[in-house]
VOGU-521050 format. One record per atom (N, C-alpha, C): residue number from 1; atom name; residue in one letter; x, y negated, z. Coordinates in Angstrom, 3 decimals. Layout:
<tibas>
TIBA  resi  name  resn         u         v         w
TIBA   NUM    CA     a         X         Y         Z
...
</tibas>
This chain:
<tibas>
TIBA  resi  name  resn         u         v         w
TIBA     1     N     m    93.824  -363.527    51.584
TIBA     1    CA     m    95.152  -363.546    51.003
TIBA     1     C     m    96.013  -362.447    51.615
TIBA     2     N     g    95.923  -362.238    52.927
TIBA     2    CA     g    96.705  -361.207    53.596
TIBA     2     C     g    96.375  -359.819    53.072
TIBA     3     N     q    95.107  -359.593    52.748
TIBA     3    CA     q    94.690  -358.296    52.220
TIBA     3     C     q    95.322  -358.032    50.860
TIBA     4     N     i    95.456  -359.053    50.068
TIBA     4    CA     i    96.039  -358.893    48.733
TIBA     4     C     i    97.525  -358.548    48.845
TIBA     5     N     l    98.232  -359.204    49.754
TIBA     5    CA     l    99.665  -358.959    49.897
TIBA     5     C     l    99.959  -357.618    50.559
TIBA     6     N     n    99.054  -357.160    51.432
TIBA     6    CA     n    99.276  -355.905    52.141
TIBA     6     C     n    99.064  -354.680    51.262
TIBA     7     N     r    98.191  -354.761    50.323
TIBA     7    CA     r    97.850  -353.674    49.402
TIBA     7     C     r    97.531  -352.367    50.124
TIBA     8     N     g    96.722  -352.458    51.164
TIBA     8    CA     g    96.242  -351.266    51.847
TIBA     8     C     g    97.177  -350.739    52.923
TIBA     9     N     r    98.337  -351.326    53.083
TIBA     9    CA     r    99.246  -350.854    54.137
TIBA     9     C     r    98.768  -351.356    55.489
TIBA    10     N     r    98.875  -350.495    56.473
TIBA    10    CA     r    98.468  -350.872    57.821
TIBA    10     C     r    99.553  -351.751    58.449
TIBA    11     N     a    99.148  -352.844    59.024
TIBA    11    CA     a   100.099  -353.740    59.674
TIBA    11     C     a   100.571  -353.089    60.970
TIBA    12     N     s   101.869  -352.996    61.134
TIBA    12    CA     s   102.396  -352.395    62.360
TIBA    12     C     s   103.024  -353.482    63.223
TIBA    13     N     p   102.626  -353.510    64.477
TIBA    13    CA     p   103.219  -354.516    65.362
TIBA    13     C     p   104.670  -354.149    65.666
TIBA    14     N     r   105.558  -355.126    65.604
TIBA    14    CA     r   106.973  -354.866    65.881
TIBA    14     C     r   107.217  -354.928    67.381
TIBA    15     N     l   108.094  -354.052    67.834
TIBA    15    CA     l   108.470  -354.060    69.238
TIBA    15     C     l   109.460  -355.187    69.477
TIBA    16     N     p   109.517  -355.685    70.688
TIBA    16    CA     p   110.490  -356.743    70.989
TIBA    16     C     p   111.919  -356.261    70.722
TIBA    17     N     r   112.784  -357.178    70.317
TIBA    17    CA     r   114.159  -356.827    69.953
TIBA    17     C     r   114.909  -356.176    71.112
TIBA    18     N     a   114.738  -356.695    72.306
TIBA    18    CA     a   115.446  -356.139    73.466
TIBA    18     C     a   115.060  -354.680    73.689
TIBA    19     N     f   113.803  -354.351    73.480
TIBA    19    CA     f   113.339  -352.977    73.654
TIBA    19     C     f   113.959  -352.060    72.603
TIBA    20     N     r   114.002  -352.520    71.360
TIBA    20    CA     r   114.603  -351.712    70.289
TIBA    20     C     r   116.088  -351.517    70.510
TIBA    21     N     v   116.791  -352.568    70.947
TIBA    21    CA     v   118.225  -352.467    71.205
TIBA    21     C     v   118.483  -351.510    72.371
TIBA    22     N     f   117.650  -351.584    73.395
TIBA    22    CA     f   117.783  -350.688    74.540
TIBA    22     C     f   117.677  -349.231    74.105
TIBA    23     N     w   116.656  -348.892    73.331
TIBA    23    CA     w   116.472  -347.495    72.934
TIBA    23     C     w   117.516  -347.050    71.926
TIBA    24     N     f   118.028  -347.955    71.109
TIBA    24    CA     f   119.139  -347.608    70.224
TIBA    24     C     f   120.360  -347.245    71.062
TIBA    25     N     g   120.627  -348.025    72.092
TIBA    25    CA     g   121.750  -347.737    72.981
TIBA    25     C     g   121.576  -346.418    73.705
TIBA    26     N     e   120.366  -346.124    74.132
TIBA    26    CA     e   120.104  -344.844    74.797
TIBA    26     C     e   120.346  -343.675    73.844
TIBA    27     N     a   119.930  -343.817    72.592
TIBA    27    CA     a   120.129  -342.746    71.608
TIBA    27     C     a   121.616  -342.532    71.338
TIBA    28     N     v   122.373  -343.609    71.223
TIBA    28    CA     v   123.822  -343.497    71.007
TIBA    28     C     v   124.476  -342.833    72.207
TIBA    29     N     s   124.035  -343.183    73.393
TIBA    29    CA     s   124.586  -342.592    74.607
TIBA    29     C     s   124.323  -341.085    74.656
TIBA    30     N     l   123.114  -340.671    74.326
TIBA    30    CA     l   122.794  -339.242    74.320
TIBA    30     C     l   123.598  -338.496    73.269
TIBA    31     N     f   123.770  -339.092    72.116
TIBA    31    CA     f   124.569  -338.475    71.056
TIBA    31     C     f   126.020  -338.322    71.515
TIBA    32     N     g   126.559  -339.345    72.159
TIBA    32    CA     g   127.925  -339.286    72.656
TIBA    32     C     g   128.094  -338.239    73.735
TIBA    33     N     t   127.120  -338.127    74.613
TIBA    33    CA     t   127.176  -337.130    75.677
TIBA    33     C     t   127.156  -335.715    75.107
TIBA    34     N     a   126.285  -335.472    74.146
TIBA    34    CA     a   126.199  -334.147    73.536
TIBA    34     C     a   127.475  -333.805    72.775
TIBA    35     N     t   128.019  -334.783    72.064
TIBA    35    CA     t   129.249  -334.563    71.301
TIBA    35     C     t   130.410  -334.263    72.242
TIBA    36     N     t   130.524  -335.034    73.306
TIBA    36    CA     t   131.606  -334.829    74.258
TIBA    36     C     t   131.518  -333.457    74.915
TIBA    37     N     a   130.335  -333.059    75.324
TIBA    37    CA     a   130.172  -331.752    75.964
TIBA    37     C     a   130.579  -330.632    75.015
TIBA    38     N     t   130.208  -330.750    73.756
TIBA    38    CA     t   130.541  -329.723    72.775
TIBA    38     C     t   132.033  -329.706    72.487
TIBA    39     N     l   132.614  -330.872    72.263
TIBA    39    CA     l   134.030  -330.924    71.904
TIBA    39     C     l   134.940  -330.550    73.063
TIBA    40     N     l   134.593  -330.922    74.297
TIBA    40    CA     l   135.417  -330.526    75.439
TIBA    40     C     l   135.380  -329.021    75.647
TIBA    41     N     s   134.226  -328.416    75.456
TIBA    41    CA     s   134.126  -326.959    75.570
TIBA    41     C     s   134.955  -326.281    74.487
TIBA    42     N     l   134.871  -326.779    73.283
TIBA    42    CA     l   135.655  -326.222    72.177
TIBA    42     C     l   137.148  -326.400    72.414
TIBA    43     N     l   137.542  -327.551    72.892
TIBA    43    CA     l   138.955  -327.810    73.188
TIBA    43     C     l   139.460  -326.879    74.274
TIBA    44     N     a   138.679  -326.687    75.333
TIBA    44    CA     a   139.088  -325.794    76.417
TIBA    44     C     a   139.223  -324.358    75.918
TIBA    45     N     a   138.308  -323.924    75.089
TIBA    45    CA     a   138.341  -322.541    74.604
TIBA    45     C     a   139.499  -322.306    73.649
TIBA    46     N     t   139.821  -323.280    72.828
TIBA    46    CA     t   140.864  -323.052    71.816
TIBA    46     C     t   142.257  -323.372    72.325
TIBA    47     N     q   142.423  -324.403    73.118
TIBA    47    CA     q   143.751  -324.838    73.536
TIBA    47     C     q   144.173  -324.278    74.891
TIBA    48     N     l   143.250  -324.079    75.784
TIBA    48    CA     l   143.579  -323.629    77.144
TIBA    48     C     l   143.223  -322.159    77.364
TIBA    49     N     d   142.773  -321.500    76.352
TIBA    49    CA     d   142.350  -320.091    76.428
TIBA    49     C     d   141.322  -319.876    77.538
TIBA    50     N     a   140.479  -320.859    77.744
TIBA    50    CA     a   139.415  -320.730    78.722
TIBA    50     C     a   138.233  -320.047    78.055
TIBA    51     N     g   137.536  -319.270    78.781
TIBA    51    CA     g   136.377  -318.591    78.223
TIBA    51     C     g   135.622  -317.874    79.319
TIBA    52     N     p   134.560  -317.218    78.939
TIBA    52    CA     p   133.775  -316.489    79.952
TIBA    52     C     p   134.576  -315.300    80.471
TIBA    53     N     g   134.493  -315.138    81.770
TIBA    53    CA     g   135.117  -313.963    82.394
TIBA    53     C     g   136.531  -314.086    82.524
</tibas>
């Protein structure tokens, strides 16, 4: 019966919820860090006339 319902798709084991939530949080954190670094540099260059040299 399982073979009929699967229709050739490979069954993938699901990761535990805590593990998925942890890595989602890590990805959001990295995205926030990259965004902040970019926006603070842009803000400093445009508003404070900071730049190389």
